[in-house]
N, C-alpha and C positions, 0 to 999 in steps of 0.2 A: 554442474557440468555442461549442461546445455548454453549456460550464457558464455562459458570458456569457448565453446566450440563457435558460436555466433560472432565471438570477437575475433575468431581467425587463430586461436590457441591450437597448436599441434596435439591432438589427443587421439588415442586409438579409435578406429574407425566404429567399433561396436558402440562407442559412447557417443556417437554424432547423429545417429537415426532420428532422433526427435528433436534436433537443433532448431528446426524451423519452426517448432511450436513452443519455443522456449517462453515468450510472453504469456501464452495461454496457461502454461504450466505453473507460472509463478502468480499470475494475476488471481486466475479462477480456481487451479489445482491447489495453491498453497494458501493465499491470503483469503479467498474466498471460503475454503474449509474452516481456516482459524476464526475468521468473524462470523461465520455461521456457526460455529461453535459457542463462541461468545454470546451471540444473540439467543441461543436455545437456552444457554444457563440463565440469562436474564429474564426470560419468559417463565421459568419454572414449570414448563410444560414437558411432555415427552415427545410430542409429534414435530415440534421444530428441529429435532435432532436430525431429521430426515434432510434437511439442508446440508449439513456437512456430512452426512453419510453419502448423499448422491455426487455432491463436489469431489468427496475424497476418492469415491470409487472412479469418478472420471479421471482424476489426475494419475490414480493407478493405472487405468486404461490408456492413457497417454504414454506412461513409461513402459507399458508393454507392448505399444506400437499397434493397439487394436485398431479397428476400422473407426474413422475420424466422425462417421455419423453417429455411432454408438456413444462416443465421447460427447459430441455436442447434445445429444439427446439428454445425456446423465447430467450435463451441466444446466441445461434447460429446466429439468426436474427439480435439481438443487436450487436454482435461483427462483422458481416458482415457491417452493416452500420457504425460502428465505423471504420472499415478498410477503407471503401470507403471514410469516412471523412478525415482520415488521408492522404490518397492519394491526396485528394483535397489540404490539407495544404502543402503537399510536392510539389506539382506542382506549388503552389504560392511561395513557399519559399525552393527551393532546397538546401538543406545544410545537413551535417553530423547530427546534433542533429535531423533535422525532419525525417531523414532515419530510425534513431534509434527509434523514435517515431512510424514510420510505422511498422518496425519490430516487436516492442513490441505489437502492435495492432494484427498483424498477427499471434503471439503465442497465444494470447486469442481466437482468432477465431479457429485456429486449435486444441486447447485443447477442446474447446466446440463441434465443429465437430466430433472429436473422441468420446467424451462423447454421442453424438446424434447417431453416428453410432455403437459403442460397447456395450452401454448400462449401462457403469459403470462410475462414476464421478471421481474415484480415479485418472485416468490417466489425467484429465484435470487439477488437483490441481497444478501440477508443472509449467504446462503452463501458469495459470491464476497468480501464484506467480511471474514467470519471466516477466510478462506482467506489473506488478505494478512496480516491481525494475527496469526493463528497462524504463519505462516512466518516472520515477523520474529522472534516470540517464541522459535520453536525454534531460530533460528540465534543468538539472544542467549544461550539457555540454553546451548548449547556452550561458549560463552566463560566461563561460571561456574566451569568446571572449573579455571581458573587461579587461584581465589579459595580461600580457606580454607574447608572444608566449614561450612554453616551448618545446625544440628539442625533437621529437618523442612522446609527450605526447598523441596526437590524434591517432597515430598508435597504441600505447599500449591500448588505450580506445578501439578502433576498434577491436583488438585481444581478448580483455576481452568480448565484446558484443558476439562475435561469440562463445567463450569458453562457455557462458552461454546458448547460443541458443543449441549448442551441449549437453551440460550437461543436458538441459531441455528435449531434446529428449530421451537421455537415461535414466532419471528418469521416463519419461513416460512409456517407455518400461517396466521398472521394478515395475510400480504401485506405484511409489513415495516411494520405500523402500530403495533403495541403491541410495545414491545422492551426491557421492564424487566429481564427475566432476562439478555438478551443485554448490556444497558449495564452491569448489575452485574458481569457477567463480564469485560468489557472494563476497567472501573474497577478491579476486584480486580488483574487483570493488570498496570495501570498502577502500582498501588502495589507490587506485588511487584518489578516491574523497577527502580522507583525505589530500592527498599530493597536489593536483591541485585546488580544489574547492575555490571559492572566499570568502566563509566563513571563512577561515583561517584570512582574512584581516577584513572582516565587523564585526567580533566578537569584535573589538577594539572600535566600535562605541556605540551608546546608543540607548534607546527606543526599538521599533519593530524590527531595522535592527540587534541590538544584541541578540535580542529574537530568530529571524529567524535562526541567526548563531549558537547559542546555541543549537537548535533543530537539525539542519543539522549535526553539529559537533558529538552530543551525537548519533544521528540516524546512522552516518557511522560508528561509534565504535559498535553499536549493529549490525550493516550488517556484520562485520567483525566475531563477535562472533557467530553470528546465521550460518554464512557460514562455519566456522570450525565446529560447533557442527553438521551440517548436513552430514559431511564427515564420512567415515568410518576410518579416520585416528586419531580420538580421540574416546576413550571408557570411557563413563561415566556411571551413573545409568540408571535406566529404564526410566527416565524422560528427557533422552538426546535429543529426538526426539521433545517432546513438548517444551523444552527449546529453541531449535534451530528454530523451526518454529516461536514461538512467539516472538524471538528476532528479526526477519525479520519483521514478520506482524504488531506487536506493537511497539517495540523498535525502528524499521527503519520507516516503512511505516506510522503508525499511527501517530509518532512524525512528520513526514514531513506534515501531515495534520494539525496538531496542530500549527505547525510553520508557514504555509502558509495561514492559516485560515484568519488573518486579512489583507491578501493581495489578495487572490483569491475570497472568499466568497463575498466582496463588488462588484467584477466584475460579478459574476453569479448572485446574488441576487438582484444587483442594489440598494443596501442600504449600506451607510457608516457604517463601524464597527471600531468605534475608539479603538486603542491599549490600553491594560491595564495590569500591572503586574499580575492581577488575572489569565492570561494565564499560568502563571509560575504553578499554582496549578495542573492543569491536566497533565502538562509535568512532575512534580515531582512525582506524581502518578504513571505514566505510567513506570517511570525510576525505582520506587520501586517495581512495581508488576513484571515486567520483571525480575529485580534482585532477587526477591523470587523464580520466577520459575528456575533461573540459580542456586540458591542455592538447589533447590529441585532436580536438576539433579546431583549436585555433592554428595549429601546426601541421594539420593533416597527417599525423603520425601514426603509422600502423603499430608501431613499436609501443607507444604510450598507451593506444588503445588495449593492447593486449596487456601491458604491464597493469593498467588500471582493472582489466577484468579479473586479473589473477589475485591483485590486492583485495577486490570485493569478495571474489570467493573465499580468499583466506579469512575475511571479516566475518562472513556467514557463519563459517566452521569455529572461528573464535566464540562467537556469539553463542552458538549452540552448546560448546564447551564449557563457557562461562554459566550459562544456564543450568547445565546438567551439575556442575560443581556446586551451585549455590542450592539446586533441589536437593542434593546429597547432604548439604549441611543442614537444610530445614528439616528433612526427615530425621536426620540424627537428633536434631533439637527436640523433636517430638519423642522419640524413644528414651532419650536420655534428657529430661528436661532441668536437672541440676547441673548439667555440665556446663 
């Protein structure tokens, strides 16, 4: 709902009170909680569940329009617990990808801490966005070990990670207004992933494997587009920033969620989720919605921007419904194994 309000869609006034903190609600309230839950499951310890607990409470506080100081404190506590959980993971498996995941967690903590200390949430947004981007990048880097080693590829990857970190800091200083270095970092990461990710091979397979690969490769393309749109090197219409942010947040990040749902959600929810081609429905809707927002940037069209926001909202709803339907089938298969 907050996204629709931000896009200018005419909704009832009672639904628009938290439109200004839409980015925080999505980045930290939703994705922070989901990733925190996933990391807690991976540690097989009880205390890391404090991270999704705090971030989930913070998201609820946002929806209830509580004091933003309380919200920022809860997010800071959640991200602190998440950093500690990431340190625990790195100590058990000291590797480059685990270090990237730790750096991503640290960015989230820094952004929330700056919000708590400075009293403005705009500074925290680039930190939260880079937290999500680098978390995905770190997890994808881990899978490149199954491919033949490419000379200097890991060195390039590390250089790109530090470029993103520097770009995030500069963007935070500028209040998430001038993001050229951050955008260049995102675009460089997208090119690296398109070149070295295992999805280039797995897309030739079938079923869920191909579906994940399609999501990955389309997501990397949107990350490239979004990174370029965030820079000052390209000048489009008044909705360039909107198209850039949503190319990354929806075209890249949420597409990753759709692609990995049949794999990650069963591990977190302890329920089998059989793959079905119906998962292509929310994927196509996300692609369509982000494409409309990109067209809106080129044409400076409020109508296209609103249409894109509506399609994206429908895509998220469709994804939830598809997921619940497959969970239902998975639970039924447990109760009736011979059906």
